[in-house]
Structure formats: structure tokens, C-alpha cells
C-alpha positions as CSV (number, residue, x, y, z in Angstrom):
1,M,69.8,152.0,89.5
2,P,68.7,148.3,89.3
3,S,71.6,145.9,88.6
4,A,69.4,143.1,87.3
5,F,68.8,144.6,83.8
6,N,68.8,141.6,81.3
7,F,71.6,142.3,78.8
8,A,71.1,138.9,77.3
9,A,67.9,140.0,75.6
10,S,67.8,141.6,72.1
11,P,68.9,144.3,71.2
12,F,70.9,144.9,74.4
13,D,73.0,141.8,73.8
14,A,74.7,143.7,71.1
15,L,76.1,146.2,73.6
16,Q,79.7,146.4,74.7
17,A,80.8,146.8,78.4
18,E,81.0,150.6,78.3
19,E,77.6,150.9,76.5
20,R,76.0,148.7,79.2
21,Q,77.3,151.0,81.8
22,L,75.5,153.9,80.0
23,V,72.3,151.9,80.2
24,R,72.7,151.3,83.9
25,R,73.2,155.0,84.5
26,S,70.2,156.0,82.4
27,V,67.4,153.6,83.4
28,D,64.6,153.8,85.9
29,I,61.7,151.5,86.9
30,E,58.0,152.4,86.4
31,Y,54.7,150.7,87.3
32,F,51.4,150.7,85.4
33,R,48.0,149.4,86.4
34,E,46.0,147.0,84.2
35,G,44.3,149.0,81.4
36,A,46.6,152.0,81.7
37,T,47.7,153.6,78.5
38,I,51.5,153.8,78.5
39,L,51.9,155.6,75.1
40,A,49.2,157.2,73.0
41,P,49.3,158.2,69.3
42,G,50.7,161.6,68.5
43,I,52.7,162.2,71.7
44,E,56.4,162.8,71.6
45,P,58.1,159.9,73.4
46,T,60.8,160.5,76.0
47,H,61.8,156.9,76.9
48,L,62.3,153.4,75.5
49,F,60.4,150.9,77.6
50,V,61.7,147.4,78.5
51,L,59.2,145.0,80.1
52,I,60.2,143.3,83.4
53,K,56.8,141.9,84.3
54,G,53.4,141.7,82.7
55,H,52.2,142.3,79.1
56,V,51.5,145.3,76.9
57,Q,49.3,145.3,73.8
58,Q,49.9,147.5,70.8
59,W,46.8,148.9,69.0
60,D,46.3,150.7,65.7
61,G,42.8,152.0,65.9
62,D,40.6,149.1,66.8
63,E,43.0,146.4,65.5
64,Q,45.5,144.8,67.8
65,Q,48.9,144.6,66.2
66,T,51.0,142.6,68.7
67,T,51.7,141.8,72.4
68,F,54.9,142.5,74.2
69,G,56.1,140.3,77.1
70,P,59.0,140.3,79.6
71,D,62.4,141.4,78.0
72,D,60.6,142.9,75.0
73,C,61.1,146.6,74.4
74,F,58.9,149.3,72.8
75,D,58.5,151.8,71.1
76,G,61.9,152.2,69.4
77,R,60.6,153.4,66.1
78,G,58.4,156.1,67.7
79,L,61.4,157.2,69.8
80,V,63.6,157.7,66.7
81,A,60.7,159.2,64.7
82,G,59.9,161.6,67.5
83,R,56.2,160.7,67.5
84,V,54.2,157.7,68.7
85,S,51.9,156.2,66.0
86,S,50.2,153.4,68.0
87,R,48.5,153.0,71.4
88,F,50.3,150.9,74.0
89,V,48.1,149.5,76.8
90,A,48.9,147.4,79.9
91,S,46.9,144.2,79.6
92,E,47.7,143.5,83.2
93,E,49.8,145.0,86.0
94,V,53.1,146.0,84.3
95,V,56.5,146.7,85.7
96,L,59.1,148.1,83.2
97,Y,62.3,149.9,82.7
98,R,62.4,153.4,81.3
99,L,65.6,154.1,79.3
100,S,66.0,157.8,78.4
101,R,65.8,159.0,74.8
102,T,69.2,160.7,75.2
103,A,70.8,157.4,76.2
104,V,69.1,155.5,73.4
105,M,70.2,158.0,70.7
106,A,73.8,157.8,72.0
107,L,73.7,154.0,71.8
108,I,72.4,154.1,68.2
109,A,75.2,156.5,67.3
110,I,78.0,154.3,68.6
111,N,76.5,150.9,67.9
112,A,74.9,150.3,64.5
113,T,73.8,146.7,65.3
114,F,71.9,147.9,68.3
115,G,70.1,150.6,66.2
116,A,69.3,148.1,63.5
117,L,67.8,145.6,65.9
118,L,65.9,148.2,67.7
119,F,63.9,150.0,65.0
120,A,65.1,149.0,61.5
121,D,62.9,147.2,58.9
122,L,62.9,143.4,58.6
123,S,65.8,143.3,56.1
124,N,68.1,145.4,58.2
125,K,67.2,143.5,61.4
126,L,68.1,140.2,59.7
127,G,71.3,141.7,58.3
128,A,72.4,142.9,61.7
129,L,71.6,139.5,63.2
130,A,73.6,137.7,60.5
131,E,76.6,140.0,61.0
132,R,76.6,139.4,64.7
133,R,76.3,135.6,64.3
134,S,79.1,135.5,61.8
135,Q,81.6,136.6,64.4
136,H,81.3,133.2,66.0
137,E,82.4,131.3,62.8
138,L,86.0,130.7,63.7
139,Q,85.1,129.6,67.2
140,A,82.6,127.1,65.9
141,L,85.2,125.6,63.6
142,T,87.8,125.4,66.3
143,M,85.4,123.3,68.4
144,A,84.9,120.7,65.7
145,R,85.9,117.2,66.8
146,V,88.1,114.5,65.1
147,D,85.0,112.3,64.4
148,Q,83.4,115.1,62.5
149,A,86.2,115.1,59.9
150,Y,86.6,112.5,57.1
151,L,88.3,109.4,58.5
152,R,89.9,107.2,55.9
153,P,89.3,103.4,56.3
154,V,91.9,101.2,57.8
155,H,93.4,98.1,56.1
156,F,95.4,95.5,58.0
157,V,98.3,93.3,56.8
158,D,100.3,90.7,58.6
159,A,103.9,91.6,59.7
160,D,105.1,88.5,57.7
161,D,103.6,89.7,54.4
162,D,106.2,90.8,51.9
163,V,106.5,94.4,50.7
164,A,105.6,93.4,47.1
165,T,102.3,92.0,48.3
166,V,101.6,95.2,50.4
167,A,102.5,97.4,47.4
168,R,99.9,95.6,45.3
169,A,97.4,96.2,48.1
170,F,98.2,99.9,48.0
171,H,97.2,99.9,44.3
172,E,94.1,97.7,44.7
173,L,92.7,99.4,47.8
174,R,93.6,102.9,46.6
175,T,95.4,103.7,49.9
176,T,98.8,105.0,50.9
177,N,99.1,103.2,54.3
178,V,98.2,100.0,56.1
179,L,98.3,98.9,59.7
180,V,100.7,96.0,60.4
181,R,99.7,93.3,62.9
182,D,102.8,91.6,64.4
183,T,101.4,88.7,66.4
184,A,104.8,87.0,66.7
185,S,106.0,89.8,69.0
186,T,105.6,89.6,72.8
187,P,103.3,91.2,73.5
188,P,101.6,91.5,70.0
189,R,102.0,94.9,68.5
190,L,100.5,97.2,65.9
191,G,102.5,99.3,63.5
192,I,102.1,101.4,60.3
193,F,103.6,101.0,56.8
194,T,103.2,103.8,54.3
195,V,104.2,104.5,50.6
196,T,107.0,106.7,51.8
197,S,108.8,103.6,53.1
198,L,108.8,101.9,49.6
199,P,112.0,103.7,48.5
200,K,113.8,102.5,51.6
201,A,112.6,98.9,50.7
202,I,113.9,99.2,47.2
203,M,117.2,100.6,48.3
204,S,117.7,97.8,50.9
205,G,118.8,95.5,48.1
206,V,116.5,92.7,49.3
207,P,114.0,91.5,46.7
208,L,110.6,93.0,47.6
209,D,108.9,89.6,47.5
210,R,111.3,88.4,50.2
211,L,111.3,91.4,52.4
212,P,108.8,91.2,55.3
213,V,106.9,94.4,55.9
214,R,107.8,94.0,59.6
215,E,111.3,95.2,58.7
216,L,110.2,98.7,57.6
217,A,107.0,99.2,59.6
218,N,106.9,101.9,62.4
219,F,105.5,100.3,65.6
220,K,105.3,103.6,67.4
221,L,101.8,104.6,66.5
222,V,100.5,108.0,67.4
223,T,96.8,107.7,68.2
224,I,94.0,110.1,69.1
225,R,90.5,109.7,70.4
226,P,87.5,110.6,68.2
227,S,86.2,113.2,70.7
228,T,89.4,115.3,70.5
229,P,89.1,118.8,69.0
230,L,90.5,119.0,65.5
231,F,92.9,121.7,66.4
232,D,94.5,119.5,69.1
233,A,94.9,116.8,66.4
234,L,96.7,119.3,64.2
235,A,99.0,120.3,67.0
236,L,99.7,116.6,67.6
237,M,100.7,116.1,64.0
238,I,103.0,119.1,64.1
239,R,104.6,118.0,67.4
240,H,105.4,114.5,66.0
241,R,106.1,115.7,62.4
242,I,103.7,113.3,60.9
243,H,100.9,113.5,58.4
244,R,98.3,111.1,59.8
245,L,96.9,109.9,63.1
246,V,95.3,106.6,64.0
247,V,91.9,107.3,65.5
248,A,91.0,104.8,68.2
249,E,88.6,104.4,71.0
250,G,90.2,102.0,73.4
251,E,91.2,98.9,71.4
252,Q,88.9,99.8,68.5
253,I,90.6,101.3,65.5
254,L,88.1,103.7,63.8
255,G,90.2,105.0,60.9
256,F,93.0,107.4,59.8
257,L,92.9,111.1,60.1
258,Q,95.1,112.6,57.4
259,Q,96.5,116.1,57.7
260,L,95.2,117.0,54.3
261,D,91.7,115.9,55.2
262,L,91.9,117.8,58.5
263,L,92.9,121.0,56.8
264,S,90.3,120.5,54.1
265,Y,87.6,120.1,56.8
266,L,88.5,123.4,58.4
267,S,88.5,125.2,55.0
268,N,86.0,123.3,53.0
269,H,83.9,120.6,54.6
270,S,81.7,120.0,51.6
271,Y,84.7,118.9,49.4
272,L,85.5,116.0,51.7
273,I,81.8,114.9,51.7
274,T,81.7,115.1,48.0
275,L,84.9,113.0,47.7
276,Q,83.5,110.4,50.1
277,I,80.3,110.2,48.1
278,L,82.1,109.8,44.7
279,E,84.4,107.2,46.0
280,A,81.7,105.1,47.8
281,H,81.3,101.6,46.5
282,D,78.3,100.6,48.7
283,I,75.2,102.0,50.3
284,A,76.7,101.7,53.8
285,T,79.5,104.2,52.8
286,L,76.9,106.5,51.4
287,K,75.0,106.4,54.6
288,T,78.0,107.6,56.4
289,A,78.3,110.5,53.9
290,A,74.6,111.4,54.5
291,E,75.3,111.6,58.2
292,Q,78.3,113.9,57.4
293,I,75.9,116.2,55.5
294,T,73.8,116.6,58.6
295,R,76.9,117.4,60.7
296,L,78.0,119.9,58.2
297,I,74.7,121.7,58.3
298,G,75.1,122.0,62.1
299,V,78.6,123.4,61.8
300,L,77.5,125.9,59.1
301,E,74.5,127.0,61.1
302,H,76.4,127.5,64.3
303,S,79.1,129.4,62.4
304,G,76.6,132.0,61.2
305,T,76.4,131.0,57.5
306,K,73.4,132.4,55.8
307,V,70.6,129.8,55.5
308,G,70.2,130.4,51.8
309,M,73.8,129.5,51.2
310,I,73.5,126.4,53.4
311,A,70.4,125.3,51.4
312,R,72.2,125.7,48.0
313,L,75.2,123.7,49.3
314,V,72.9,121.0,50.7
315,Q,71.0,120.8,47.4
316,E,74.3,120.1,45.5
317,L,75.5,117.6,48.1
318,N,72.2,115.8,48.1
319,A,72.1,115.7,44.3
320,T,75.5,114.1,44.3
321,L,74.4,111.6,47.0
322,F,71.2,110.6,45.1
323,E,73.1,110.3,41.9
324,R,75.7,108.0,43.4
325,A,73.0,105.9,45.1
326,W,71.2,105.6,41.8
327,Q,74.5,104.5,40.1
328,L,74.9,101.8,42.8
329,V,71.5,100.3,42.3
330,A,70.7,101.0,38.6
331,P,72.4,99.5,35.6
332,A,74.3,101.8,33.3
333,D,71.9,101.5,30.3
334,L,69.0,102.5,32.6
335,I,70.9,105.5,33.9
336,A,71.7,106.6,30.4
337,N,68.1,106.3,29.1
338,S,66.3,107.9,32.0
339,C,66.1,111.0,34.2
340,L,65.9,110.8,38.0
341,F,64.5,114.0,39.5
342,V,63.6,115.3,42.9
343,M,60.7,117.7,43.8
344,G,59.4,119.6,46.8
345,S,61.8,121.6,48.9
346,E,64.7,119.4,47.6
347,G,63.8,120.4,44.0
348,R,63.6,124.1,45.0
349,G,66.9,124.0,46.8
350,E,65.3,124.9,50.1
351,Q,65.7,121.6,52.0
352,L,68.1,121.6,55.0
353,L,67.6,118.7,57.3
354,K,66.2,115.5,55.8
355,T,62.5,115.4,54.9
356,D,60.2,113.0,53.0
357,Q,61.3,111.6,49.7
358,D,59.8,113.3,46.7
359,N,61.2,112.0,43.4
360,G,60.3,110.5,40.1
361,L,61.7,108.9,36.9
362,I,61.3,109.6,33.2
363,L,62.3,106.9,30.7
364,R,63.3,107.6,27.1
365,N,60.6,106.7,24.7
366,D,62.6,104.2,22.6
367,Y,64.3,102.5,25.5
368,E,63.2,99.0,26.4
369,C,64.1,98.3,30.0
370,L,65.1,94.6,30.3
371,H,65.7,94.8,34.1
372,D,63.2,94.6,36.9
373,L,62.5,98.3,37.1
374,G,60.2,98.0,40.1
375,E,62.8,96.1,42.1
376,I,65.5,98.7,41.2
377,C,63.3,101.6,42.2
378,D,62.4,99.8,45.5
379,R,66.0,99.4,46.3
380,F,66.7,103.1,45.6
381,S,63.8,104.2,47.9
382,A,65.0,101.8,50.6
383,A,68.5,103.3,50.3
384,L,67.2,106.8,50.8
385,A,65.2,105.7,53.8
386,E,68.4,104.2,55.2
387,F,70.1,107.6,54.7
388,G,67.4,109.2,56.8
389,Y,64.9,110.3,54.2
390,P,61.6,108.8,55.2
391,P,59.1,107.5,52.5
392,C,56.6,110.1,51.3
393,P,53.2,109.6,53.0
394,G,51.6,110.3,49.6
395,R,54.0,107.9,47.9
396,I,55.4,110.5,45.5
397,M,58.5,108.5,44.8
398,V,60.0,106.2,42.2
399,S,59.0,103.1,44.0
400,N,55.4,104.1,43.1
401,P,54.7,103.2,39.4
402,E,52.6,106.4,39.1
403,W,55.8,108.4,39.4
404,R,57.8,106.6,36.8
405,H,56.8,106.8,33.1
406,S,58.1,107.1,29.6
407,E,58.4,110.6,28.1
408,D,55.1,110.3,26.3
409,D,53.3,108.8,29.2
410,F,54.6,111.5,31.6
411,A,53.6,114.2,29.0
412,R,50.1,112.8,28.8
413,T,49.9,112.8,32.6
414,V,51.0,116.5,32.7
415,R,48.4,117.4,30.1
416,E,45.7,115.6,32.2
417,W,46.7,117.7,35.2
418,L,46.2,120.8,33.1
419,F,43.0,119.9,31.3
420,A,41.2,118.3,34.2
421,P,42.3,120.5,37.1
422,T,40.9,118.5,40.1
423,P,42.4,119.2,43.5
424,D,44.6,116.1,43.3
425,H,45.8,117.1,39.8
426,L,46.6,120.6,40.8
427,M,48.5,119.3,43.8
428,S,50.5,117.0,41.5
429,L,51.2,119.9,39.1
430,A,52.4,122.1,41.9
431,I,54.8,119.4,43.1
432,F,56.1,118.7,39.5
433,L,56.7,122.4,38.9
434,D,59.6,122.2,41.4
435,A,61.2,119.2,39.7
436,H,65.0,119.2,39.5
437,S,67.2,116.6,37.7
438,V,69.8,114.8,39.8
439,A,70.9,111.9,37.5
440,G,70.7,110.7,34.0
441,D,69.6,112.8,31.0
442,A,68.2,116.1,32.2
443,A,66.8,116.8,28.7
444,L,64.1,114.2,29.3
445,L,62.8,116.3,32.3
446,A,63.1,119.5,30.3
447,G,61.0,118.0,27.5
448,V,58.2,117.0,29.8
449,R,58.2,120.3,31.6
450,E,57.8,122.0,28.3
451,Q,54.4,120.5,28.1
452,I,53.3,122.7,31.0
453,W,54.1,125.9,29.2
454,R,52.7,124.6,25.9
455,Y,49.3,123.7,27.4
456,A,49.1,125.9,30.4
457,T,45.8,127.8,30.5
458,D,45.1,131.5,31.1
459,N,41.8,130.5,32.6
460,A,41.3,132.7,35.7
461,G,39.2,130.0,37.4
462,T,42.0,127.4,37.0
463,L,44.7,129.8,38.1
464,G,42.6,130.8,41.1
465,R,42.0,127.2,42.2
466,F,45.7,126.6,41.9
467,A,46.6,129.6,43.9
468,G,43.8,129.0,46.4
469,A,45.9,126.3,48.1
470,I,47.6,129.2,50.1
471,D,44.6,128.8,52.4
472,A,44.9,125.0,52.6
473,F,46.1,125.1,56.2
474,Q,44.2,128.1,57.3
475,T,42.2,127.5,60.5
476,G,40.4,130.9,60.9
477,S,42.6,133.5,62.6
478,G,43.8,131.2,65.4
479,W,47.4,131.1,64.4
480,W,47.6,134.9,63.9
481,N,46.1,135.4,67.4
482,R,48.8,133.2,68.8
483,I,51.4,135.3,67.2
484,L,49.8,138.5,68.5
485,H,50.0,137.1,72.0
486,L,53.6,135.8,71.8
487,G,55.1,136.1,75.2
488,D,51.8,135.7,77.1
489,G,53.2,132.8,79.0
490,G,51.5,129.9,77.1
491,N,53.4,126.9,75.8
492,E,51.7,126.6,72.4
493,S,53.5,125.6,69.2
494,L,53.2,127.0,65.7
495,D,53.6,124.9,62.5
496,L,56.0,127.1,60.5
497,K,55.2,125.3,57.3
498,K,51.5,125.8,57.5
499,A,51.6,129.3,58.8
500,G,54.5,130.7,56.9
501,I,56.5,128.6,54.5
502,F,53.8,127.0,52.4
503,P,51.6,130.0,51.7
504,L,54.7,132.0,50.8
505,V,56.3,129.3,48.6
506,H,53.0,128.4,46.9
507,G,51.9,132.0,46.4
508,V,55.2,132.7,44.6
509,R,54.8,129.4,42.7
510,S,51.3,130.4,41.6
511,L,52.5,133.8,40.2
512,A,55.4,132.0,38.5
513,F,53.0,129.5,36.9
514,E,50.7,132.3,35.7
515,H,53.6,134.1,34.0
516,R,55.3,131.0,32.6
517,I,58.4,131.3,34.7
518,A,60.5,128.1,34.6
519,A,62.7,128.8,37.6
520,T,62.2,126.2,40.4
521,S,63.7,128.0,43.5
522,T,61.4,130.4,45.3
523,V,64.1,133.1,45.4
524,D,64.7,132.8,41.6
525,R,61.0,133.0,41.0
526,I,60.7,136.1,43.1
527,E,63.6,137.8,41.2
528,A,62.0,136.8,37.8
529,L,58.6,138.2,39.0
530,L,60.2,141.4,40.0
531,A,62.1,141.7,36.8
532,G,58.9,141.2,34.8
533,G,56.9,143.7,36.9
534,H,54.6,141.0,38.1
535,L,55.2,141.5,41.8
536,P,55.1,144.8,43.8
537,A,58.7,146.0,44.4
538,D,58.2,146.3,48.1
539,F,57.4,142.5,48.4
540,G,60.7,141.2,46.9
541,T,63.2,141.6,49.8
542,D,60.6,141.0,52.5
543,L,59.5,137.7,50.9
544,V,63.1,136.4,50.5
545,D,64.0,137.5,54.0
546,S,60.9,136.0,55.5
547,L,61.4,132.6,53.8
548,H,65.0,132.4,54.9
549,F,64.0,133.4,58.5
550,F,61.4,130.6,58.5
551,M,64.0,128.1,57.2
552,G,66.5,129.2,59.8
553,L,64.1,129.0,62.6
554,K,63.0,125.5,61.5
555,L,66.6,124.4,61.1
556,R,67.6,125.5,64.6
557,A,64.6,123.7,66.1
558,G,65.6,120.6,64.1
559,L,69.2,120.7,65.1
560,Q,68.2,121.1,68.7
561,A,65.9,118.1,68.5
562,L,68.8,116.0,67.0
563,E,71.1,117.1,69.8
564,Q,68.5,115.9,72.3
565,G,68.2,112.5,70.6
566,R,64.8,113.3,69.0
567,P,63.9,113.2,65.3
568,A,64.1,116.5,63.5
569,A,61.1,115.9,61.3
570,G,58.2,118.4,61.4
571,S,58.0,122.1,61.4
572,N,56.5,122.9,64.8
573,I,58.3,125.4,67.0
574,A,57.5,126.1,70.7
575,L,56.5,129.7,70.9
576,D,57.4,130.0,74.6
577,K,61.0,128.9,73.8
578,L,61.7,131.8,71.4
579,G,64.0,134.6,72.5
580,S,62.9,138.2,72.3
581,L,64.5,138.9,68.9
582,D,63.1,135.7,67.3
583,R,59.6,136.6,68.7
584,D,60.0,140.1,67.1
585,L,61.2,138.8,63.8
586,L,58.5,136.0,63.7
587,K,55.8,138.7,64.1
588,D,57.4,140.7,61.3
589,T,57.8,137.8,58.9
590,L,54.3,136.4,59.5
591,A,52.9,139.9,58.9
592,V,54.7,139.8,55.5
593,V,53.0,136.5,54.7
594,K,49.6,137.9,55.8
595,R,50.1,140.9,53.5
596,F,51.2,138.7,50.6
597,K,48.2,136.5,51.0
598,A,45.9,139.6,50.9
599,H,47.7,140.6,47.6
600,L,47.2,137.1,46.2
601,R,43.5,137.0,47.1
602,Q,43.0,140.2,45.3
603,H,45.1,139.3,42.3
604,F,43.5,135.9,41.7
605,H,40.0,136.9,42.9
606,L,40.1,134.1,45.5
607,D,37.1,135.5,47.4
608,V,34.8,134.8,44.4
609,I,36.1,131.3,43.5
């Protein structure tokens, strides 16, 4: 029996040690010449095949369904069903493993994850994958480093400063500790003075304005490097019976790590980021918080958190970040009399890593802005760019006067989009349908959005032109052919947004627009469409699962790019870098999109428009 069987490939990576031994005892090697039929429709299969070398094509009649490459397995569904439904042909010389049906059925009986990944439908495959990844959550958290937690800023005082002065600094700086520089000591030394020492100072009997802080400071600092694992930091605190550590790299002091912040990071990372955003008094501090959001996304993804949950959390954190940034650049009267909103994936709650800015501003009709509105909006857009959100190439942002209007002017603009449905107007309408308020008076946005439902047309031609954008990125059948030949050894890339995300999202948006559904997230729109009977029941779960798979695949590619020092922008993925399970799931999810587009073409009569 060959000992080189690849147990790192799906679904065999779900097997335990004893189950792997069963595979080794039950597998043989077989060879097929180019053009040979390995399985034919109607026969009763006796083995599961796992490719070692070469490629096998799956055919239904005259239509090729997919291609299998090294480490891929087939035909699990036929094996369980007891009958082959497709034709499997060697497209070149093929060497493969044969695993007996008896062994496969035994593995399915004792390992549910293996069975789900082998032959289940898309939803069950993704569920099994999520369950397996969630097992790594604790391990990912324990590997978090000190510099990934919230470090509180350091404030210095001189050792000769009196305690009364330092106590006032505690109040003004909203801190509970300061570092004490004692330059009179030989050699100079650094200590710490905390609020817990104030009672000792009072009880000393010396007036606080005459008591040097040197007398009560602790000059035995416990420091830690920023690259140290957080659990080591916790152990250090316990060992020294202290509640804070000084984080330092060489002579450079980076901040304080407090025990409460450390524990909060391990239990609820988002709370600390929110706290940091709300307490920020300048754009530089907000930039640090924005970087923390990206780190949090990485931790959550590596821990196995579902991508939909990550996206919802990121939407809330980003909304808080944008609101605080707006508060720092806009005067209070402007904030109270306007509504700042975001659009695109941010508005739908489907953004993960930072993408282009898509935002706008609605001003109350009776509000007279006495400030330089253009300069304020330019500062806001510049702040977002500093946080890592690049300017929108189409300038759909508040720094563009076309995306900041009064209520009445915005309402007129929306009506123009509806009554004169040019391609540009329909694009603007699609973008605005995803609008979500992040600061100011949300009722202003709701009032303008109401114009859409008041004046939306039932004209089939307009609806068809709106929905027809699902083919905006279609380039014949080239992308689908690349998917069919995944594993053929090429190094092509696929744009996930163009091939999968956009047609799915816009198709759902088009149906929601037709049926006056006000929800902005794609998942909420799907649920509303299903509840109203406007979408075939079998599409619901598959569309949600496909969207989340695309988002997760794009996120992992982006995080990998960031780890390698490259920008995470874009949605291209390298097909030759995908593992066997991701290749399988990508074929399944893009097949869902293909089927959904066929449904939309029929529903909106796109072939005659």
C-alpha cells in the first residue's frame, strides 16, 4: 500500500489517525490512458478515486461540468447514491488512488465532517468547513501579541514634581498612572506612580503640594516587549501581582498594557477598539484604531469566525470610526443638521478589508451652513484616506459637490435618476440603494430614500436595464471555462467581484428594487424576497452561502497580501493557489451564480432588451 497518500487534501484532512490507517489499508493505485472512460453513467461504482497525476473531465451529455486535478477526488456522490450520473474521462494519462466503497462508507459512518465534505450539498460543505475551522479559535487567540492589544498612552512627570500637581494631571489626562523621570539619580532612573499610591501620600502627613512624587514612586518597573504573546504578559502580571506592564522596545516606551485591557482583548476585541475610537481626540489616534480593526479582522478570520459575523462587526466599527472622524472635522451645528451616509459594500454591511470611499452628505433644507463646507468635506475624505480607505475612482464621496446636497436637491437628483434612466443614472441609483447612515440625522436619508419608492416605475424596460448590469463584466464564457479547468496547472487569476460577487449582489438588489424592499444588506434582501415569494426557495441558502464564501475567499487573499507587505486592494485570486476544497467550493458557488443569472435573464427578459 502506498505511504505517500496526501492526507492534507480535503476531505481527508478531516480524518483522525485511526481513520487514516483504514485508508492506507484500503487503497490501491490504478492507471488510465488519455481518453479512457473511468466512470460511465448508470454503472454502480465500487471505488472513490483520488487523482495523483493528470486530469479528469466530468461530462453530462455533451456539456463539460468540471475538471479534476491532483488531490481532487470523484465520484463521492455517485458512490453514496449507488449509481454514476456523469461520464468521467481521462483528458491525459492519469494515475490515481482507488479507495474501496466499503472503506468510504465506514469513514462516513464514523466521521460526519468527512462525509459532508465528500458528497454533501454546498450548505453542508460550508457548515462542515466552518465547524472544523472553529476548533482553532482558542489557539489563534493565545498566539495574539502584546502589540495587538490596546496600549494606553504614557505620560511623564519629573521626580521633583509634587503629588498635588500629579493628581491634577491624573484628572486632566484621564489616566491612573504616570512614569516618573528621576534625572537626579545616578544613573538616571524611571519609575511609576499610580492612583493607588495617593492614599499613602495623604496618610504621610506631608502637604501634597510639598511632597515630591519621587518619595512614593516605584522604580522597579516591570517591562515587556511588544512581540511577546499576550498569555505570557498575563502570566507576568500574575507573577509580580501587578495590574499593568510597561511596553518597551529597547529604550523606547510604547505604552501601558493594563490587565483589564488584556483580558478584554481576549474576550472582546471590538470593545477596546470602540473605546479607543470614542476617546480619540485627533485623527492620528483614529488612524491607530483603524489599524486595529484590520488586525481584529485577521484574528477573527484565523479563529474561524463566520465571515457574515465579521462583516456585521466591521460595519459597526467602521460606522463608529467614520462618525468620530466626522465629529473631529465638522462643527456641531453641521453634524446636527446633516446626515453622513456610506454606500457600496460598506452600506450593505459586506465590507471586510478597506476598499474605496463611497459616501455622501444630505443637508437639512432650512439649514444655512456658515462654514466652508467644501474644506470640511475635503478634510474628512483626506482623513479616511489616511486611515487606509483610498479615494473612489468615480469620486462618489463627500469631497465631490455632486454627492452633497440639501434634502430637496437630493430628492430631485433621485427623481432624475428614475425618470431619465441612463446608464450613469442607473449606476448612481444602484449605489444609492445601499446607502446607510453613519452620523447626524438618519431621518434625512430616510426621507430622500422614500422618493425612490414613491416614484419607482414598474416599467419592464427600466427594470430590465437596471438588472442588465449583472452582465457588465461578462467576457463571453472565458471565466467559466477557467473554472471548469481549475487544476489544469495554469497560473491564471479570477476576479471574484466580477465573476461572482457583483452579479449576485446586483441581481438580488434588482429583485429588491422591483418589489420595493428597503433592506440594504444582500442577506436581508434575500430573506425579504423569500418571505414575499419573489425568489425560488432553493436559491435562498445557496445565494447566502455563495456570497459568504466569495467574501471569505477574498478576505483570506487580502490578509495574505497584507502579511507579505502588499496592498490588499482588488478581488483577484490565483486559481493555482487554491486548495482542493476551495477549488471544489468555488466551482459550486460560481455554478450557483450562473444558475441565478439564468433565472434573472428569464425574469427580467434580458435577452430582448
